[in-house]
N, C-alpha and C positions, 0 to 999 in steps of 0.2 A: 041160255045168250048165242044168239047166229052169231056169226062172223062180221055180216054188218053191222051188229049191234055191238062186236069188240072195237070193231074201227072206230067207229063215230065217239064210242069212250075214249077212246085213245084219241081224238081231234079234240075233244072236248077237254081234257086233260091237259094237254100241250097247249092248245091257246089260253087257257088259264093260266097256266104258267108265266105265257109269253106278256099277259095284259098286267101280269102282278111284277116284272120285271121290267116293263118299259119304261112306267114311274119313278122308278127307283133310279134308273140310269138317267134320266130326264133333271132329276132331282141333284142327282151330283155331277152334272156337267159330262159324264163319258159316253160316247159312245157307241152303240153296240156293232160288235164286228162279228164277220162271218169267215170261218176258213175260205170259204169262195170268192170273195169280196177282197179283191187285191187291194193294198195299198196305196192312197194317192202319192204318184210320184211327184216329184219336183216338176215345174215345166221347163221345156229344154230351149238355150240360149239361142239365140235368131246366131246367124253368120255373122252377120255386122258384130252383137256383144260378144263374140269367142275372136274376134278382131282386135276390137278394144281391147282383151284381156290379153290379148296374145301382145298388142304393144305396150302397155301396161308393165308387162313384164320384161320387157328390154327387147323381147322380138322382132327383126324389122324384114323391110322387103318381103312382106309376105304376098305369097302369088299364088297360092290357093291355099285355099277351101274349103273340104269337101264332108258332106255327112255319111258315113259309114254305118249300116246296118249292125256291125257285128263293135263297134268299137268306137262309136260318139260321132269324134268328128275328127279327119285328118287335115295335118295343115302344113303345109313347105314354107319356110321363112329362113331368117340367119338370128341365129343365138346372138346374145349381148356380146360375145368373143366373136364372131363375125365367120363362125364356119356355117358353111350349108346342113339346114336338119330337117327332118319330116318326123314332127310331133303327132299326135293322140291325144285328145283332146275331150276333157268327160262332158258331154251336152248338158247336163246341168249345174255344174261346179265351172266350167271352166278351167279347173287342172289341167295341169298336162300330167299323162297319166304313162307316157313315153316317148322317151326322147332317142331320135337315133340320127348319125351325117349320113346327108342324102347324096350319092354317088350321082 
């Protein structure tokens, strides 16, 4: 068998394997996954949604909300005790991941 014939035979076997697996996945409701395809991330909250979540959590006088490429959102506000704080907020859930007093 030549190299081309071996390559074509390997491709045919691989294709047959995929043809057999795809219907089984479709019937089970499972989605095929590959190592190269990243998992679907949750949608990012808008600045207005972050503002509403911070307000609902008791933060007041929210003066600044910035999108940070490293940390999600950075928010400057007053906490429920009246202290000026700088927060890091998760961009998908709106949860405060870090809080520190702002100077």
